[in-house]
N, C-alpha and C positions, 0 to 999 in steps of 0.2 A: 504494498500500499504507500504510495507516493505523503511526502511530507504532508502536503497541505491536507489531504483528505485526513490522515491521521490526526493531526491536530484539532482539525473539525470536528472528526468524530469523538474525539475526547473531551472537548470542550461542550459537545452536545448531551454526552453520557454525563459528566459532571452537572451540567443544569438541568438535565432533568433529574438526576438524583437529588438534587438540593431543591426541587420543587418550583424552579421559576422557569419564567415564559421568555421568549426571546425577546419579547420590548422592553424587560426589566433590564436584561442586560445590554441591551441597547443604550438604554438611558443610562444605566451607570457607566458603560465606555464612553459615551457621548456620540453615538453615532446614530445611524437610521437601524430600522430593523431587517430590512432586507440586507445591509451587510452584514449582518449576524448572521442571516439565513444561507447568504451565498458563501463565508467564510464555513459554516458548519460544514457546508454542502462539499466544500474543498474546492470550491469554484473561485475564492480570492482568498487572500491571505488576510490575514489579524495582524497590523501592525505590532511592532517590537512593545510599543507602549500599552497597547491592546492585551496581548500578552502577558504583562507583568502586574497589569492590574488584574486579569483572571487567575492568574496564579496566588495572589494574594487573598482574592475574594475565595478561593477554593481552598486554599492551604497548601499548595504542591509549589514545588520548585518548578523553574523554566524546564530544565533538564530534563524533570518528570515529563511533562508536557509533552516534552518533543521527541522523546523516547518511543521506542515500542509498544513498551508494557504499558498497561493502564495502571495508573496509582491508585491502588486498591483501596488505600487509608484515607484519602481523600472522598471518598465515596461513600463513607459512612454517616454522613450528618444530611439532614436537610432542615429546610427552614419552619419552623412550626406556626407561624404567624402567614394568613391569607393575605394579610394587607403588607406588602413590602416598600417600601418606597426606596428612591434613590440613594437618601441619604444614611438608611438602614445598612444598604450594601458596601456602602463606604466604610460604616462604623466596623462592620464585619470583617471586611477585609483588612482595616486596620488592626483590629485582634487576632487576625489570621498571621501577619505578618509579623507580629510580636512572638507569638507561639512559635512561627517558625524559626525566628532566630533565636530562641530558646534551644529550640530541637538543634539547630546547626550548634552552638555552643557546648551544649551537653556532648553532642558529635565529638565535636574538637576536644575536649578536656578528656573523653573515652580515649580516643585516639591517641592524646599525648600524656596518659597515664596522669591526669591531674585531678581526676574526679575518682571517689571510689565505689 
C-alpha cells in the first residue's frame, strides 16, 4: 500500500475509533471537509502541520503514523461526549502531547538506565 493511502487509512481508523466525523477533524485542522475526505482516501496528502496536529490529537508519534503498522495503543480511546467542539479537540491534543512527552522521557530514562 502506498504511503498516501496508508496514512489516510490510519487517520480514518483513528478518527472513527475516536467517534469523530470528518467535519470535526477538518475544523480542528482548519481545512475543508473535502480535503480530509480526499486525504483519507489517499487522493491528497495531509500537510506536515496537519499530520503533527493529528498525532497530537490521537496521541501517537509521526513515525507511527507513517509506518506500515497500525498504532494499536492509540486506538483504545473514544470521546465520550456527543458534542465536541474544535476547542475541545485542541485541549485533548495538548493533553496527549504532554502524555506523549512523558512516555518519551520515561523511555529515554529506561534506555539510559536512569529510571528504576
